[in-house]
N, CA and C atoms as a LAMMPS dump frame, in Angstrom:
ITEM: TIMESTEP
0
ITEM: NUMBER OF ATOMS
351
ITEM: BOX BOUNDS ff ff ff
-5.0000000000000000e+02 5.0000000000000000e+02
-5.0000000000000000e+02 5.0000000000000000e+02
-5.0000000000000000e+02 5.0000000000000000e+02
ITEM: ATOMS id mol type element x y z
1 1 1 N 153.152 -384.289 -56.246
2 1 2 C 154.464 -384.402 -56.844
3 1 3 C 154.765 -385.874 -57.134
4 2 1 N 155.86 -386.37 -56.577
5 2 2 C 156.295 -387.742 -56.83
6 2 3 C 156.361 -388.515 -55.521
7 3 1 N 156.214 -389.822 -55.652
8 3 2 C 156.506 -390.699 -54.526
9 3 3 C 157.976 -391.078 -54.635
10 4 1 N 158.682 -391.031 -53.525
11 4 2 C 160.107 -391.369 -53.53
12 4 3 C 160.255 -392.863 -53.265
13 5 1 N 161.079 -393.519 -54.086
14 5 2 C 161.322 -394.956 -53.983
15 5 3 C 162.791 -395.155 -53.632
16 6 1 N 163.059 -396.023 -52.644
17 6 2 C 164.428 -396.224 -52.162
18 6 3 C 164.957 -397.636 -52.353
19 7 1 N 164.207 -398.537 -52.917
20 7 2 C 164.615 -399.945 -52.928
21 7 3 C 165.372 -400.341 -54.201
22 8 1 N 166.431 -399.594 -54.51
23 8 2 C 167.281 -399.928 -55.647
24 8 3 C 168.679 -400.239 -55.135
25 9 1 N 169.415 -401.126 -55.8
26 9 2 C 170.731 -401.539 -55.302
27 9 3 C 171.758 -400.414 -55.2
28 10 1 N 171.621 -399.351 -56.013
29 10 2 C 172.612 -398.279 -55.975
30 10 3 C 172.319 -397.238 -54.896
31 11 1 N 171.252 -397.405 -54.143
32 11 2 C 170.864 -396.537 -53.022
33 11 3 C 170.494 -395.122 -53.441
34 12 1 N 170.313 -394.868 -54.714
35 12 2 C 169.866 -393.556 -55.167
36 12 3 C 168.349 -393.522 -55.209
37 13 1 N 167.754 -392.41 -54.804
38 13 2 C 166.296 -392.337 -54.824
39 13 3 C 165.761 -392.248 -56.249
40 14 1 N 164.579 -392.765 -56.432
41 14 2 C 163.843 -392.638 -57.691
42 14 3 C 162.518 -391.959 -57.376
43 15 1 N 161.923 -391.388 -58.39
44 15 2 C 160.608 -390.794 -58.225
45 15 3 C 159.6 -391.587 -59.03
46 16 1 N 158.417 -391.731 -58.482
47 16 2 C 157.344 -392.418 -59.183
48 16 3 C 156.168 -391.456 -59.26
49 17 1 N 155.772 -391.112 -60.475
50 17 2 C 154.657 -390.19 -60.664
51 17 3 C 153.353 -390.975 -60.518
52 18 1 N 152.492 -390.589 -59.565
53 18 2 C 151.249 -391.326 -59.382
54 18 3 C 150.227 -391.072 -60.487
55 19 1 N 150.421 -390.02 -61.271
56 19 2 C 149.461 -389.714 -62.338
57 19 3 C 149.753 -390.497 -63.618
58 20 1 N 151.014 -390.466 -64.052
59 20 2 C 151.352 -391.114 -65.322
60 20 3 C 152.165 -392.392 -65.133
61 21 1 N 152.456 -392.772 -63.906
62 21 2 C 153.205 -393.968 -63.543
63 21 3 C 154.571 -393.998 -64.237
64 22 1 N 155.212 -392.834 -64.316
65 22 2 C 156.563 -392.749 -64.868
66 22 3 C 157.568 -392.95 -63.744
67 23 1 N 158.626 -393.675 -64.05
68 23 2 C 159.715 -393.853 -63.105
69 23 3 C 160.79 -392.845 -63.457
70 24 1 N 161.113 -391.966 -62.536
71 24 2 C 162.076 -390.897 -62.761
72 24 3 C 163.389 -391.336 -62.138
73 25 1 N 164.36 -391.65 -62.994
74 25 2 C 165.589 -392.289 -62.549
75 25 3 C 166.816 -391.409 -62.785
76 26 1 N 167.881 -391.648 -62.012
77 26 2 C 169.151 -390.976 -62.29
78 26 3 C 169.857 -391.668 -63.463
79 27 1 N 170.99 -391.13 -63.848
80 27 2 C 171.801 -391.794 -64.866
81 27 3 C 172.285 -393.124 -64.284
82 28 1 N 172.088 -394.189 -65.031
83 28 2 C 172.452 -395.509 -64.519
84 28 3 C 172.752 -396.467 -65.667
85 29 1 N 173.276 -397.616 -65.305
86 29 2 C 173.578 -398.661 -66.287
87 29 3 C 172.505 -399.737 -66.227
88 30 1 N 172.17 -400.261 -67.387
89 30 2 C 171.249 -401.392 -67.474
90 30 3 C 171.881 -402.455 -68.352
91 31 1 N 171.543 -403.681 -68.076
92 31 2 C 172.052 -404.784 -68.873
93 31 3 C 171.239 -404.861 -70.165
94 32 1 N 171.945 -404.856 -71.287
95 32 2 C 171.274 -404.936 -72.579
96 32 3 C 171.347 -406.325 -73.184
97 33 1 N 171.844 -407.251 -72.451
98 33 2 C 172.002 -408.609 -72.949
99 33 3 C 173.325 -409.158 -72.461
100 34 1 N 173.732 -410.297 -72.997
101 34 2 C 175.004 -410.875 -72.57
102 34 3 C 176.178 -409.953 -72.936
103 35 1 N 176.978 -409.64 -71.954
104 35 2 C 178.178 -408.81 -72.123
105 35 3 C 177.896 -407.441 -72.735
106 36 1 N 176.717 -406.895 -72.498
107 36 2 C 176.374 -405.593 -73.051
108 36 3 C 175.764 -404.711 -71.948
109 37 1 N 176.3 -403.514 -71.8
110 37 2 C 175.802 -402.572 -70.804
111 37 3 C 175.328 -401.317 -71.517
112 38 1 N 174.157 -400.853 -71.14
113 38 2 C 173.576 -399.652 -71.743
114 38 3 C 173.558 -398.564 -70.679
115 39 1 N 174.024 -397.369 -71.034
116 39 2 C 173.955 -396.214 -70.137
117 39 3 C 172.644 -395.496 -70.402
118 40 1 N 171.812 -395.396 -69.375
119 40 2 C 170.541 -394.688 -69.474
120 40 3 C 170.731 -393.314 -68.841
121 41 1 N 170.453 -392.261 -69.596
122 41 2 C 170.65 -390.9 -69.106
123 41 3 C 169.597 -390.544 -68.053
124 42 1 N 169.928 -389.56 -67.246
125 42 2 C 169.051 -389.083 -66.181
126 42 3 C 167.752 -388.524 -66.765
127 43 1 N 166.639 -388.834 -66.111
128 43 2 C 165.345 -388.285 -66.508
129 43 3 C 165.377 -386.771 -66.301
130 44 1 N 164.751 -385.989 -67.183
131 44 2 C 164.791 -384.528 -67.039
132 44 3 C 164.231 -384.003 -65.706
133 45 1 N 163.355 -384.746 -65.072
134 45 2 C 162.772 -384.301 -63.803
135 45 3 C 163.511 -384.845 -62.582
136 46 1 N 164.609 -385.552 -62.793
137 46 2 C 165.321 -386.135 -61.651
138 46 3 C 165.824 -385.1 -60.645
139 47 1 N 166.24 -383.898 -61.051
140 47 2 C 166.62 -382.902 -60.034
141 47 3 C 165.516 -382.622 -59.024
142 48 1 N 164.261 -382.678 -59.446
143 48 2 C 163.151 -382.462 -58.515
144 48 3 C 163.101 -383.596 -57.491
145 49 1 N 163.378 -384.816 -57.937
146 49 2 C 163.414 -385.961 -57.016
147 49 3 C 164.52 -385.767 -55.98
148 50 1 N 165.701 -385.293 -56.435
149 50 2 C 166.801 -385.034 -55.489
150 50 3 C 166.409 -383.969 -54.475
151 51 1 N 165.723 -382.915 -54.917
152 51 2 C 165.308 -381.859 -53.988
153 51 3 C 164.266 -382.387 -53.003
154 52 1 N 163.357 -383.252 -53.49
155 52 2 C 162.366 -383.834 -52.578
156 52 3 C 163.049 -384.699 -51.527
157 53 1 N 164.049 -385.455 -51.957
158 53 2 C 164.804 -386.294 -51.022
159 53 3 C 165.506 -385.43 -49.989
160 54 1 N 166.094 -384.335 -50.452
161 54 2 C 166.783 -383.42 -49.541
162 54 3 C 165.785 -382.751 -48.588
163 55 1 N 164.604 -382.408 -49.086
164 55 2 C 163.572 -381.815 -48.237
165 55 3 C 163.148 -382.791 -47.146
166 56 1 N 162.946 -384.054 -47.507
167 56 2 C 162.578 -385.068 -46.511
168 56 3 C 163.655 -385.183 -45.436
169 57 1 N 164.908 -385.216 -45.862
170 57 2 C 166.028 -385.316 -44.919
171 57 3 C 166.077 -384.092 -44.012
172 58 1 N 165.929 -382.899 -44.604
173 58 2 C 165.985 -381.654 -43.833
174 58 3 C 164.867 -381.6 -42.8
175 59 1 N 163.657 -381.981 -43.201
176 59 2 C 162.524 -381.942 -42.266
177 59 3 C 162.699 -382.961 -41.139
178 60 1 N 163.211 -384.136 -41.448
179 60 2 C 163.444 -385.142 -40.4
180 60 3 C 164.515 -384.659 -39.426
181 61 1 N 165.556 -384.036 -39.956
182 61 2 C 166.623 -383.512 -39.105
183 61 3 C 166.093 -382.381 -38.211
184 62 1 N 165.279 -381.486 -38.781
185 62 2 C 164.677 -380.405 -37.99
186 62 3 C 163.804 -380.955 -36.867
187 63 1 N 162.987 -381.937 -37.211
188 63 2 C 162.089 -382.515 -36.219
189 63 3 C 162.882 -383.133 -35.07
190 64 1 N 163.921 -383.873 -35.385
191 64 2 C 164.746 -384.491 -34.351
192 64 3 C 165.408 -383.43 -33.476
193 65 1 N 165.935 -382.388 -34.104
194 65 2 C 166.604 -381.315 -33.368
195 65 3 C 165.64 -380.606 -32.411
196 66 1 N 164.451 -380.294 -32.881
197 66 2 C 163.497 -379.577 -32.034
198 66 3 C 162.871 -380.476 -30.97
199 67 1 N 162.734 -381.765 -31.246
200 67 2 C 162.26 -382.677 -30.202
201 67 3 C 163.275 -382.773 -29.066
202 68 1 N 164.558 -382.753 -29.408
203 68 2 C 165.595 -382.757 -28.373
204 68 3 C 165.532 -381.469 -27.551
205 69 1 N 165.275 -380.342 -28.206
206 69 2 C 165.162 -379.076 -27.487
207 69 3 C 163.96 -379.083 -26.546
208 70 1 N 162.852 -379.655 -27.001
209 70 2 C 161.658 -379.736 -26.149
210 70 3 C 161.915 -380.655 -24.965
211 71 1 N 162.586 -381.791 -25.215
212 71 2 C 162.919 -382.705 -24.114
213 71 3 C 163.78 -382.021 -23.062
214 72 1 N 164.777 -381.27 -23.513
215 72 2 C 165.638 -380.578 -22.545
216 72 3 C 164.878 -379.457 -21.843
217 73 1 N 163.945 -378.821 -22.542
218 73 2 C 163.133 -377.774 -21.903
219 73 3 C 162.216 -378.377 -20.847
220 74 1 N 161.672 -379.546 -21.13
221 74 2 C 160.799 -380.207 -20.155
222 74 3 C 161.581 -380.645 -18.921
223 75 1 N 162.855 -380.942 -19.119
224 75 2 C 163.688 -381.359 -17.993
225 75 3 C 164.101 -380.181 -17.108
226 76 1 N 164.043 -378.972 -17.657
227 76 2 C 164.437 -377.802 -16.867
228 76 3 C 163.255 -377.282 -16.054
229 77 1 N 163.542 -376.364 -15.15
230 77 2 C 162.494 -375.86 -14.254
231 77 3 C 161.557 -374.865 -14.934
232 78 1 N 162.007 -374.158 -15.96
233 78 2 C 161.164 -373.166 -16.624
234 78 3 C 160.7 -373.662 -17.993
235 79 1 N 160.27 -374.919 -18.057
236 79 2 C 159.97 -375.583 -19.316
237 79 3 C 158.773 -374.994 -20.056
238 80 1 N 157.718 -374.666 -19.362
239 80 2 C 156.5 -374.236 -20.037
240 80 3 C 156.685 -372.921 -20.788
241 81 1 N 157.586 -372.095 -20.355
242 81 2 C 157.814 -370.82 -21.046
243 81 3 C 158.63 -371.006 -22.319
244 82 1 N 159.446 -372.039 -22.393
245 82 2 C 160.312 -372.244 -23.55
246 82 3 C 159.628 -372.964 -24.713
247 83 1 N 158.666 -373.807 -24.424
248 83 2 C 158.075 -374.659 -25.458
249 83 3 C 157.416 -373.849 -26.583
250 84 1 N 156.629 -372.8 -26.326
251 84 2 C 156.07 -372.043 -27.456
252 84 3 C 157.145 -371.432 -28.361
253 85 1 N 158.245 -370.964 -27.777
254 85 2 C 159.333 -370.409 -28.592
255 85 3 C 159.985 -371.486 -29.459
256 86 1 N 160.16 -372.667 -28.879
257 86 2 C 160.76 -373.773 -29.621
258 86 3 C 159.842 -374.203 -30.76
259 87 1 N 158.549 -374.296 -30.482
260 87 2 C 157.591 -374.696 -31.518
261 87 3 C 157.518 -373.676 -32.645
262 88 1 N 157.519 -372.395 -32.318
263 88 2 C 157.449 -371.378 -33.37
264 88 3 C 158.731 -371.377 -34.213
265 89 1 N 159.88 -371.603 -33.588
266 89 2 C 161.131 -371.687 -34.349
267 89 3 C 161.118 -372.898 -35.269
268 90 1 N 160.574 -374.015 -34.789
269 90 2 C 160.467 -375.224 -35.608
270 90 3 C 159.586 -374.965 -36.832
271 91 1 N 158.427 -374.358 -36.612
272 91 2 C 157.52 -374.068 -37.727
273 91 3 C 158.156 -373.097 -38.714
274 92 1 N 158.864 -372.089 -38.218
275 92 2 C 159.527 -371.126 -39.085
276 92 3 C 160.574 -371.822 -39.961
277 93 1 N 161.379 -372.701 -39.368
278 93 2 C 162.408 -373.413 -40.131
279 93 3 C 161.793 -374.396 -41.121
280 94 1 N 160.697 -375.018 -40.734
281 94 2 C 160.006 -375.951 -41.63
282 94 3 C 159.442 -375.212 -42.843
283 95 1 N 158.847 -374.058 -42.608
284 95 2 C 158.315 -373.247 -43.71
285 95 3 C 159.448 -372.783 -44.622
286 96 1 N 160.578 -372.397 -44.044
287 96 2 C 161.733 -371.962 -44.844
288 96 3 C 162.24 -373.094 -45.736
289 97 1 N 162.255 -374.317 -45.218
290 97 2 C 162.698 -375.468 -46.021
291 97 3 C 161.757 -375.691 -47.199
292 98 1 N 160.443 -375.587 -46.954
293 98 2 C 159.466 -375.743 -48.038
294 98 3 C 159.602 -374.622 -49.068
295 99 1 N 159.838 -373.402 -48.611
296 99 2 C 159.992 -372.279 -49.533
297 99 3 C 161.225 -372.457 -50.414
298 100 1 N 162.313 -372.958 -49.834
299 100 2 C 163.521 -373.218 -50.62
300 100 3 C 163.246 -374.277 -51.682
301 101 1 N 162.524 -375.329 -51.298
302 101 2 C 162.16 -376.374 -52.252
303 101 3 C 161.306 -375.792 -53.374
304 102 1 N 160.299 -374.987 -53.028
305 102 2 C 159.43 -374.394 -54.039
306 102 3 C 160.211 -373.474 -54.983
307 103 1 N 161.127 -372.688 -54.429
308 103 2 C 161.936 -371.794 -55.251
309 103 3 C 162.806 -372.587 -56.219
310 104 1 N 163.459 -373.637 -55.738
311 104 2 C 164.293 -374.469 -56.61
312 104 3 C 163.472 -375.124 -57.708
313 105 1 N 162.282 -375.597 -57.355
314 105 2 C 161.415 -376.242 -58.338
315 105 3 C 160.977 -375.251 -59.405
316 106 1 N 160.594 -374.046 -59.002
317 106 2 C 160.166 -373.03 -59.971
318 106 3 C 161.315 -372.637 -60.897
319 107 1 N 162.515 -372.483 -60.345
320 107 2 C 163.669 -372.138 -61.176
321 107 3 C 163.969 -373.251 -62.182
322 108 1 N 163.834 -374.491 -61.73
323 108 2 C 164.093 -375.609 -62.635
324 108 3 C 163.038 -375.666 -63.734
325 109 1 N 161.774 -375.446 -63.392
326 109 2 C 160.72 -375.424 -64.409
327 109 3 C 160.977 -374.319 -65.431
328 110 1 N 161.418 -373.155 -64.955
329 110 2 C 161.72 -372.042 -65.867
330 110 3 C 162.876 -372.41 -66.789
331 111 1 N 163.895 -373.079 -66.257
332 111 2 C 165.031 -373.465 -67.106
333 111 3 C 164.616 -374.513 -68.143
334 112 1 N 163.66 -375.398 -67.786
335 112 2 C 163.176 -376.38 -68.757
336 112 3 C 162.407 -375.702 -69.884
337 113 1 N 161.584 -374.704 -69.526
338 113 2 C 160.806 -374.024 -70.568
339 113 3 C 161.727 -373.194 -71.471
340 114 1 N 162.833 -372.661 -70.941
341 114 2 C 163.794 -371.928 -71.766
342 114 3 C 164.501 -372.861 -72.741
343 115 1 N 164.771 -374.09 -72.314
344 115 2 C 165.455 -375.048 -73.177
345 115 3 C 164.565 -375.471 -74.345
346 116 1 N 163.256 -375.487 -74.137
347 116 2 C 162.325 -375.9 -75.19
348 116 3 C 162.201 -374.859 -76.304
349 117 1 N 162.454 -373.604 -75.957
350 117 2 C 162.287 -372.518 -76.926
351 117 3 C 163.402 -372.478 -77.918
């Protein structure tokens, strides 16, 4: 897919395609010269970049949540019985997040192909 880039002053993520080296940007302003501002429209694939950013955030949040559950399970007396359940729930939620991302991406691709017709 895309590499996510975060080092822009407006704090919005950008996507960088490793195959064609395209920068996938949101709608933004660029300086066109002295006292001139140009509005650059959002790249057609920018929604995919937003979904990738959201997927990264969701997976990091899931990982943190389940690590806390494992830590608390290890602190309790019946820890070894809880860890497999916690791990399977983590994997299930992680797979669900990926499936949601894939579904959104497929729907967006379908809407792009409909617009071309």
